[in-house]
MMTF fields as JSON, N, C-alpha, C and O atoms, coordinates in Angstrom:
{
  "mmtfVersion": "1.0.0",
  "mmtfProducer": "UNKNOWN",
  "numBonds": 347,
  "numAtoms": 348,
  "numGroups": 87,
  "numChains": 1,
  "numModels": 1,
  "chainsPerModel": [1],
  "groupsPerChain": [87],
  "chainIdList": ["A"],
  "bondAtomList": [4, 2, 8, 6, 12, 10, 16, 14, 20, 18, 24, 22, 28, 26, 32, 30, 36, 34, 40, 38, 44, 42, 48, 46, 52, 50, 56, 54, 60, 58, 64, 62, 68, 66, 72, 70, 76, 74, 80, 78, 84, 82, 88, 86, 92, 90, 96, 94, 100, 98, 104, 102, 108, 106, 112, 110, 116, 114, 120, 118, 124, 122, 128, 126, 132, 130, 136, 134, 140, 138, 144, 142, 148, 146, 152, 150, 156, 154, 160, 158, 164, 162, 168, 166, 172, 170, 176, 174, 180, 178, 184, 182, 188, 186, 192, 190, 196, 194, 200, 198, 204, 202, 208, 206, 212, 210, 216, 214, 220, 218, 224, 222, 228, 226, 232, 230, 236, 234, 240, 238, 244, 242, 248, 246, 252, 250, 256, 254, 260, 258, 264, 262, 268, 266, 272, 270, 276, 274, 280, 278, 284, 282, 288, 286, 292, 290, 296, 294, 300, 298, 304, 302, 308, 306, 312, 310, 316, 314, 320, 318, 324, 322, 328, 326, 332, 330, 336, 334, 340, 338, 344, 342],
  "bondOrderList": [1, 1, 1, 1, 1, 1, 1, 1, 1, 1, 1, 1, 1, 1, 1, 1, 1, 1, 1, 1, 1, 1, 1, 1, 1, 1, 1, 1, 1, 1, 1, 1, 1, 1, 1, 1, 1, 1, 1, 1, 1, 1, 1, 1, 1, 1, 1, 1, 1, 1, 1, 1, 1, 1, 1, 1, 1, 1, 1, 1, 1, 1, 1, 1, 1, 1, 1, 1, 1, 1, 1, 1, 1, 1, 1, 1, 1, 1, 1, 1, 1, 1, 1, 1, 1, 1],
  "groupList": [{"groupName": "MET", "atomNameList": ["N", "CA", "C", "O"], "elementList": ["N", "C", "C", "O"], "formalChargeList": [0, 0, 0, 0], "bondAtomList": [1, 0, 2, 1, 3, 2], "bondOrderList": [1, 1, 2], "singleLetterCode": "M", "chemCompType": "L-PEPTIDE LINKING"}, {"groupName": "GLY", "atomNameList": ["N", "CA", "C", "O"], "elementList": ["N", "C", "C", "O"], "formalChargeList": [0, 0, 0, 0], "bondAtomList": [1, 0, 2, 1, 3, 2], "bondOrderList": [1, 1, 2], "singleLetterCode": "G", "chemCompType": "PEPTIDE LINKING"}, {"groupName": "PRO", "atomNameList": ["N", "CA", "C", "O"], "elementList": ["N", "C", "C", "O"], "formalChargeList": [0, 0, 0, 0], "bondAtomList": [1, 0, 2, 1, 3, 2], "bondOrderList": [1, 1, 2], "singleLetterCode": "P", "chemCompType": "L-PEPTIDE LINKING"}, {"groupName": "LYS", "atomNameList": ["N", "CA", "C", "O"], "elementList": ["N", "C", "C", "O"], "formalChargeList": [0, 0, 0, 0], "bondAtomList": [1, 0, 2, 1, 3, 2], "bondOrderList": [1, 1, 2], "singleLetterCode": "K", "chemCompType": "L-PEPTIDE LINKING"}, {"groupName": "ASP", "atomNameList": ["N", "CA", "C", "O"], "elementList": ["N", "C", "C", "O"], "formalChargeList": [0, 0, 0, 0], "bondAtomList": [1, 0, 2, 1, 3, 2], "bondOrderList": [1, 1, 2], "singleLetterCode": "D", "chemCompType": "L-PEPTIDE LINKING"}, {"groupName": "LEU", "atomNameList": ["N", "CA", "C", "O"], "elementList": ["N", "C", "C", "O"], "formalChargeList": [0, 0, 0, 0], "bondAtomList": [1, 0, 2, 1, 3, 2], "bondOrderList": [1, 1, 2], "singleLetterCode": "L", "chemCompType": "L-PEPTIDE LINKING"}, {"groupName": "ASN", "atomNameList": ["N", "CA", "C", "O"], "elementList": ["N", "C", "C", "O"], "formalChargeList": [0, 0, 0, 0], "bondAtomList": [1, 0, 2, 1, 3, 2], "bondOrderList": [1, 1, 2], "singleLetterCode": "N", "chemCompType": "L-PEPTIDE LINKING"}, {"groupName": "PHE", "atomNameList": ["N", "CA", "C", "O"], "elementList": ["N", "C", "C", "O"], "formalChargeList": [0, 0, 0, 0], "bondAtomList": [1, 0, 2, 1, 3, 2], "bondOrderList": [1, 1, 2], "singleLetterCode": "F", "chemCompType": "L-PEPTIDE LINKING"}, {"groupName": "ILE", "atomNameList": ["N", "CA", "C", "O"], "elementList": ["N", "C", "C", "O"], "formalChargeList": [0, 0, 0, 0], "bondAtomList": [1, 0, 2, 1, 3, 2], "bondOrderList": [1, 1, 2], "singleLetterCode": "I", "chemCompType": "L-PEPTIDE LINKING"}, {"groupName": "TRP", "atomNameList": ["N", "CA", "C", "O"], "elementList": ["N", "C", "C", "O"], "formalChargeList": [0, 0, 0, 0], "bondAtomList": [1, 0, 2, 1, 3, 2], "bondOrderList": [1, 1, 2], "singleLetterCode": "W", "chemCompType": "L-PEPTIDE LINKING"}, {"groupName": "TYR", "atomNameList": ["N", "CA", "C", "O"], "elementList": ["N", "C", "C", "O"], "formalChargeList": [0, 0, 0, 0], "bondAtomList": [1, 0, 2, 1, 3, 2], "bondOrderList": [1, 1, 2], "singleLetterCode": "Y", "chemCompType": "L-PEPTIDE LINKING"}, {"groupName": "SER", "atomNameList": ["N", "CA", "C", "O"], "elementList": ["N", "C", "C", "O"], "formalChargeList": [0, 0, 0, 0], "bondAtomList": [1, 0, 2, 1, 3, 2], "bondOrderList": [1, 1, 2], "singleLetterCode": "S", "chemCompType": "L-PEPTIDE LINKING"}, {"groupName": "ALA", "atomNameList": ["N", "CA", "C", "O"], "elementList": ["N", "C", "C", "O"], "formalChargeList": [0, 0, 0, 0], "bondAtomList": [1, 0, 2, 1, 3, 2], "bondOrderList": [1, 1, 2], "singleLetterCode": "A", "chemCompType": "L-PEPTIDE LINKING"}, {"groupName": "GLN", "atomNameList": ["N", "CA", "C", "O"], "elementList": ["N", "C", "C", "O"], "formalChargeList": [0, 0, 0, 0], "bondAtomList": [1, 0, 2, 1, 3, 2], "bondOrderList": [1, 1, 2], "singleLetterCode": "Q", "chemCompType": "L-PEPTIDE LINKING"}, {"groupName": "GLU", "atomNameList": ["N", "CA", "C", "O"], "elementList": ["N", "C", "C", "O"], "formalChargeList": [0, 0, 0, 0], "bondAtomList": [1, 0, 2, 1, 3, 2], "bondOrderList": [1, 1, 2], "singleLetterCode": "E", "chemCompType": "L-PEPTIDE LINKING"}, {"groupName": "ARG", "atomNameList": ["N", "CA", "C", "O"], "elementList": ["N", "C", "C", "O"], "formalChargeList": [0, 0, 0, 0], "bondAtomList": [1, 0, 2, 1, 3, 2], "bondOrderList": [1, 1, 2], "singleLetterCode": "R", "chemCompType": "L-PEPTIDE LINKING"}, {"groupName": "HIS", "atomNameList": ["N", "CA", "C", "O"], "elementList": ["N", "C", "C", "O"], "formalChargeList": [0, 0, 0, 0], "bondAtomList": [1, 0, 2, 1, 3, 2], "bondOrderList": [1, 1, 2], "singleLetterCode": "H", "chemCompType": "L-PEPTIDE LINKING"}, {"groupName": "VAL", "atomNameList": ["N", "CA", "C", "O"], "elementList": ["N", "C", "C", "O"], "formalChargeList": [0, 0, 0, 0], "bondAtomList": [1, 0, 2, 1, 3, 2], "bondOrderList": [1, 1, 2], "singleLetterCode": "V", "chemCompType": "L-PEPTIDE LINKING"}, {"groupName": "THR", "atomNameList": ["N", "CA", "C", "O"], "elementList": ["N", "C", "C", "O"], "formalChargeList": [0, 0, 0, 0], "bondAtomList": [1, 0, 2, 1, 3, 2], "bondOrderList": [1, 1, 2], "singleLetterCode": "T", "chemCompType": "L-PEPTIDE LINKING"}, {"groupName": "CYS", "atomNameList": ["N", "CA", "C", "O"], "elementList": ["N", "C", "C", "O"], "formalChargeList": [0, 0, 0, 0], "bondAtomList": [1, 0, 2, 1, 3, 2], "bondOrderList": [1, 1, 2], "singleLetterCode": "C", "chemCompType": "L-PEPTIDE LINKING"}],
  "groupTypeList": [0, 0, 1, 2, 3, 4, 5, 6, 3, 3, 6, 7, 8, 5, 9, 10, 11, 5, 10, 12, 11, 13, 3, 14, 5, 14, 0, 12, 15, 12, 11, 6, 15, 14, 12, 5, 16, 15, 5, 5, 3, 14, 10, 12, 14, 14, 17, 4, 15, 17, 4, 6, 18, 3, 15, 5, 10, 14, 15, 8, 17, 13, 2, 13, 11, 5, 11, 18, 13, 1, 7, 4, 1, 17, 5, 15, 0, 4, 19, 7, 11, 1, 6, 14, 3, 6, 8],
  "groupIdList": [1, 2, 3, 4, 5, 6, 7, 8, 9, 10, 11, 12, 13, 14, 15, 16, 17, 18, 19, 20, 21, 22, 23, 24, 25, 26, 27, 28, 29, 30, 31, 32, 33, 34, 35, 36, 37, 38, 39, 40, 41, 42, 43, 44, 45, 46, 47, 48, 49, 50, 51, 52, 53, 54, 55, 56, 57, 58, 59, 60, 61, 62, 63, 64, 65, 66, 67, 68, 69, 70, 71, 72, 73, 74, 75, 76, 77, 78, 79, 80, 81, 82, 83, 84, 85, 86, 87],
  "secStructList": [7, 7, 7, 2, 2, 2, 2, 2, 2, 2, 2, 2, 2, 2, 0, 0, 0, 0, 0, 7, 7, 2, 2, 2, 2, 2, 2, 2, 2, 2, 2, 7, 2, 2, 2, 2, 2, 2, 2, 2, 2, 2, 6, 2, 2, 2, 2, 2, 2, 2, 2, 2, 2, 2, 2, 2, 2, 2, 2, 2, 5, 7, 6, 6, 6, 7, 7, 5, 7, 7, 7, 7, 7, 7, 7, 7, 7, 7, 7, 7, 7, 1, 1, 7, 7, 7, 7],
  "xCoordList": [43.904, 43.493, 43.303, 44.11, 42.242, 41.914, 42.645, 42.519, 43.408, 44.143, 43.266, 42.124, 43.788, 43.009, 42.555, 41.444, 43.413, 43.033, 41.877, 40.941, 41.942, 40.862, 39.555, 38.482, 39.65, 38.464, 37.856, 36.635, 38.692, 38.202, 37.544, 36.517, 38.132, 37.565, 36.182, 35.22, 36.094, 34.817, 33.766, 32.619, 34.159, 33.225, 32.718, 31.525, 33.62, 33.198, 32.225, 31.181, 32.556, 31.701, 30.315, 29.31, 30.253, 28.95, 28.181, 26.975, 28.868, 28.191, 27.642, 26.466, 28.47, 28.053, 26.946, 25.98, 27.078, 26.142, 24.863, 23.817, 24.929, 23.772, 23.156, 21.934, 23.988, 23.474, 23.295, 22.468, 24.031, 23.954, 22.621, 22.173, 22.002, 20.77, 21.14, 22.304, 20.157, 20.395, 20.95, 21.828, 20.44, 20.915, 22.384, 23.163, 22.765, 24.148, 25.086, 26.195, 24.637, 25.45, 25.634, 26.728, 24.575, 24.677, 25.628, 26.408, 25.574, 26.481, 27.932, 28.833, 28.155, 29.511, 30.034, 31.212, 29.159, 29.569, 29.906, 30.822, 29.177, 29.409, 30.668, 31.418, 30.91, 32.013, 33.304, 34.388, 33.21, 34.396, 34.426, 34.67, 34.182, 34.063, 35.294, 35.158, 36.486, 37.712, 37.916, 38.225, 37.745, 37.934, 36.894, 37.226, 35.652, 34.59, 34.866, 34.706, 35.279, 35.589, 36.748, 36.697, 37.785, 38.945, 38.542, 38.943, 37.754, 37.334, 36.428, 36.558, 35.517, 34.636, 35.423, 35.126, 36.421, 37.255, 38.074, 38.21, 38.609, 39.444, 38.638, 39.128, 37.411, 36.599, 35.404, 34.407, 35.486, 34.349, 33.836, 32.627, 34.736, 34.321, 33.532, 32.507, 34.003, 33.32, 31.976, 31.0, 31.916, 30.659, 29.644, 28.479, 30.073, 29.175, 28.668, 27.493, 29.536, 29.141, 28.06, 27.072, 28.245, 27.252, 25.951, 24.87, 26.045, 24.838, 24.065, 22.838, 24.774, 24.106, 23.442, 22.324, 24.117, 23.546, 22.311, 21.316, 22.38, 21.245, 20.044, 18.918, 20.271, 19.168, 18.56, 17.34, 19.401, 18.895, 18.05, 16.969, 18.537, 17.793, 16.44, 15.421, 16.433, 15.182, 14.2, 12.989, 14.704, 13.81, 13.242, 12.106, 14.013, 13.56, 12.614, 11.594, 12.931, 12.103, 11.036, 11.347, 9.817, 8.71, 8.636, 8.444, 8.781, 8.763, 7.459, 7.475, 6.344, 5.06, 4.968, 4.524, 5.38, 5.169, 6.464, 6.432, 7.598, 8.902, 8.966, 9.624, 8.269, 8.359, 9.071, 8.985, 9.757, 10.491, 9.56, 8.536, 9.934, 9.176, 9.37, 10.403, 8.398, 8.514, 9.303, 9.135, 10.132, 10.87, 10.574, 10.676, 10.212, 9.921, 11.129, 11.276, 11.975, 13.171, 13.237, 12.948, 13.612, 13.71, 15.12, 15.617, 15.743, 17.061, 16.858, 16.342, 17.264, 17.074, 18.445, 19.271, 18.658, 19.934, 19.682, 18.891, 20.36, 20.313, 21.66, 22.65, 21.686, 22.936, 22.859, 21.885, 23.884, 23.988, 25.216, 26.282, 25.061, 26.24, 26.99, 26.689, 27.919, 28.748, 27.958, 28.493, 26.714, 25.9, 25.024, 24.307, 25.08, 24.222, 22.843, 22.74, 21.822, 20.464, 20.063, 20.327, 19.441, 18.949, 17.542, 16.677, 17.349, 16.035, 15.297, 14.169],
  "yCoordList": [13.97, 12.877, 11.612, 11.309, 10.895, 9.703, 8.496, 8.19, 7.822, 6.646, 5.407, 5.46, 4.283, 3.039, 2.559, 2.05, 2.718, 2.285, 3.128, 2.598, 4.444, 5.332, 5.016, 5.047, 4.715, 4.376, 3.062, 2.947, 2.078, 0.802, 0.985, 0.369, 1.827, 2.114, 2.737, 2.301, 3.748, 4.447, 3.48, 3.479, 2.663, 1.707, 0.708, 0.405, 0.196, -0.765, -0.13, -0.709, 1.056, 1.716, 1.994, 1.748, 2.501, 2.78, 1.499, 1.439, 0.465, -0.806, -1.375, -1.732, -1.465, -2.091, -1.296, -1.877, 0.018, 0.842, 1.202, 1.378, 1.315, 1.833, 0.871, 0.796, 0.143, -0.559, -2.061, -2.644, -2.706, -4.159, -4.583, -4.026, -5.582, -6.135, -7.087, -7.46, -7.474, -8.409, -9.732, -10.335, -10.175, -11.418, -11.302, -12.231, -10.166, -9.954, -9.922, -10.453, -9.302, -9.272, -10.665, -11.015, -11.459, -12.84, -13.66, -14.455, -13.476, -14.189, -13.766, -14.605, -12.482, -11.992, -12.543, -12.879, -12.634, -13.202, -14.675, -15.161, -15.389, -16.822, -17.11, -18.026, -16.354, -16.686, -15.919, -16.405, -14.746, -13.908, -13.354, -12.164, -14.2, -13.765, -12.992, -11.928, -13.517, -12.874, -11.496, -10.53, -11.412, -10.133, -9.115, -7.951, -9.538, -8.641, -8.139, -6.953, -9.043, -8.664, -7.662, -6.676, -7.911, -7.017, -5.633, -4.623, -5.582, -4.296, -3.529, -2.314, -4.236, -3.574, -3.031, -1.95, -3.78, -3.315, -2.095, -1.139, -2.131, -1.041, 0.236, 1.338, 0.088, 1.249, 1.462, 2.056, 0.996, 1.057, 2.48, 2.71, 3.417, 4.804, 5.37, 6.024, 5.121, 5.633, 4.951, 5.602, 3.633, 2.893, 3.43, 3.623, 3.673, 4.228, 5.603, 5.913, 6.423, 7.77, 7.693, 8.426, 6.81, 6.659, 6.109, 6.566, 5.129, 4.563, 5.613, 5.676, 6.432, 7.491, 8.508, 8.95, 8.878, 9.814, 9.228, 9.923, 7.948, 7.268, 7.23, 7.487, 6.913, 6.877, 8.263, 8.398, 9.291, 10.657, 11.034, 11.603, 10.72, 11.013, 10.304, 10.896, 9.039, 8.28, 8.836, 8.724, 9.436, 10.044, 11.359, 11.705, 12.098, 13.401, 13.251, 13.937, 12.376, 12.185, 11.14, 10.045, 11.477, 10.566, 9.562, 9.971, 8.264, 7.27, 7.244, 6.921, 7.573, 7.499, 8.565, 8.282, 9.77, 10.86, 11.414, 12.223, 10.979, 11.502, 13.023, 13.687, 13.555, 14.991, 15.2, 14.361, 16.294, 16.548, 17.088, 17.703, 16.847, 17.396, 18.894, 19.4, 19.596, 21.037, 21.448, 20.868, 22.408, 22.961, 24.452, 25.145, 24.928, 26.338, 26.98, 26.946, 27.554, 28.186, 29.626, 29.94, 30.485, 31.893, 32.349, 32.11, 32.991, 33.561, 35.026, 35.807, 35.376, 36.747, 37.371, 36.867, 38.456, 39.147, 40.597, 41.284, 41.045, 42.442, 43.043, 42.812, 43.811, 44.419, 45.912, 46.56, 46.434, 47.872, 48.344, 47.734, 49.404, 50.015, 50.735, 50.532, 51.532, 52.207, 53.001, 53.305, 53.351, 54.137, 53.213, 52.375, 53.363, 52.597, 53.252, 54.477, 52.472, 53.014, 53.101, 52.188, 54.182, 54.348, 53.763, 54.048, 52.964, 52.34, 53.002, 52.617],
  "zCoordList": [-116.524, -117.381, -116.54, -115.661, -116.822, -116.068, -116.658, -117.844, -115.803, -116.246, -116.239, -115.783, -116.743, -116.791, -115.407, -115.265, -114.383, -113.035, -112.507, -111.908, -112.73, -112.287, -113.007, -112.404, -114.289, -115.068, -114.593, -114.483, -114.312, -113.783, -112.424, -112.14, -111.588, -110.266, -110.418, -109.784, -111.254, -111.473, -112.035, -111.588, -113.007, -113.598, -112.564, -112.524, -111.727, -110.703, -109.725, -109.423, -109.226, -108.232, -108.802, -108.135, -110.022, -110.634, -110.904, -110.666, -111.401, -111.666, -110.368, -110.299, -109.347, -108.087, -107.407, -106.911, -107.381, -106.612, -107.357, -106.732, -108.691, -109.41, -110.423, -110.545, -111.141, -112.316, -112.159, -112.86, -111.275, -111.161, -110.545, -109.543, -111.171, -110.602, -109.472, -109.32, -108.693, -107.597, -108.13, -107.512, -109.267, -109.865, -110.293, -110.083, -110.891, -111.295, -110.084, -110.138, -109.001, -107.786, -107.207, -106.764, -107.208, -106.714, -107.575, -107.049, -108.892, -109.788, -109.548, -109.551, -109.343, -109.073, -107.752, -107.638, -106.759, -105.465, -105.588, -104.924, -106.431, -106.584, -107.398, -107.061, -108.448, -109.351, -109.067, -109.389, -108.477, -108.244, -106.829, -106.627, -105.867, -104.47, -103.991, -103.387, -104.253, -103.76, -104.39, -103.693, -105.705, -106.397, -105.944, -105.72, -105.809, -105.374, -103.958, -103.671, -103.082, -101.704, -101.675, -100.94, -102.468, -102.517, -103.018, -102.44, -104.087, -104.644, -103.678, -103.535, -103.023, -102.057, -100.874, -100.367, -100.439, -99.336, -99.759, -98.996, -100.959, -101.468, -101.72, -101.474, -102.206, -102.593, -101.669, -102.08, -100.446, -99.517, -99.319, -99.306, -99.168, -98.924, -100.099, -99.904, -101.309, -102.498, -102.703, -103.078, -102.458, -102.594, -101.59, -101.936, -100.347, -99.334, -99.739, -99.543, -100.3, -100.73, -101.814, -101.759, -102.793, -103.864, -103.289, -103.66, -102.383, -101.773, -100.98, -101.063, -100.217, -99.443, -100.36, -100.093, -101.43, -102.393, -103.058, -103.259, -103.398, -104.03, -103.087, -103.514, -101.804, -100.834, -100.646, -100.554, -100.589, -100.454, -101.659, -101.509, -102.848, -104.071, -104.058, -104.415, -103.647, -103.626, -102.605, -102.791, -101.526, -100.538, -101.044, -100.72, -101.831, -102.318, -103.493, -103.554, -104.418, -105.602, -105.287, -104.816, -105.542, -105.304, -106.444, -107.589, -106.183, -107.258, -108.056, -109.244, -107.431, -108.128, -109.219, -110.332, -108.905, -109.846, -110.436, -111.363, -109.9, -110.318, -110.221, -111.022, -109.226, -108.981, -107.652, -106.756, -107.531, -106.301, -105.236, -105.533, -103.992, -102.888, -102.859, -103.298, -102.354, -102.256, -101.027, -99.955, -101.171, -100.056, -100.016, -101.028, -98.854, -98.701, -98.043, -96.821, -98.845, -98.306, -98.759, -99.914, -97.86, -98.181, -97.845, -96.744, -98.782, -98.551, -98.202, -99.002, -97.02, -96.57, -96.357, -95.595, -97.035, -96.912, -96.555, -97.2, -95.529, -95.151, -95.486, -94.792, -96.549, -96.995, -96.803, -97.187, -96.213, -96.047, -96.791, -96.712, -97.494, -98.107, -96.99, -95.814, -97.328, -96.333, -95.312, -94.246, -95.588, -94.662, -93.838, -94.386, -92.525, -91.64, -91.624, -91.57, -91.669, -91.595, -90.116, -89.334, -89.761, -88.392, -88.307, -89.135, -87.315, -87.134, -86.031, -85.726]
}
């Protein structure tokens, strides 16, 4: 079960990394500089993880068409049952 501290942490990380506009971030820096600095220092690893994931997503999804890039991947498995095949 997620406690209030965990919920506040999750809300801050998502707000800062995904939802806050540039104007909202500037306002937070101006009015709550110490609290923002403390939270960023405390949750730096999680914020970086979300930022890296966001950048990767933006590179994969094309903003113009919102379609994913094509990847040509083939999974090749050679499975032998108990009998070895002679080649």
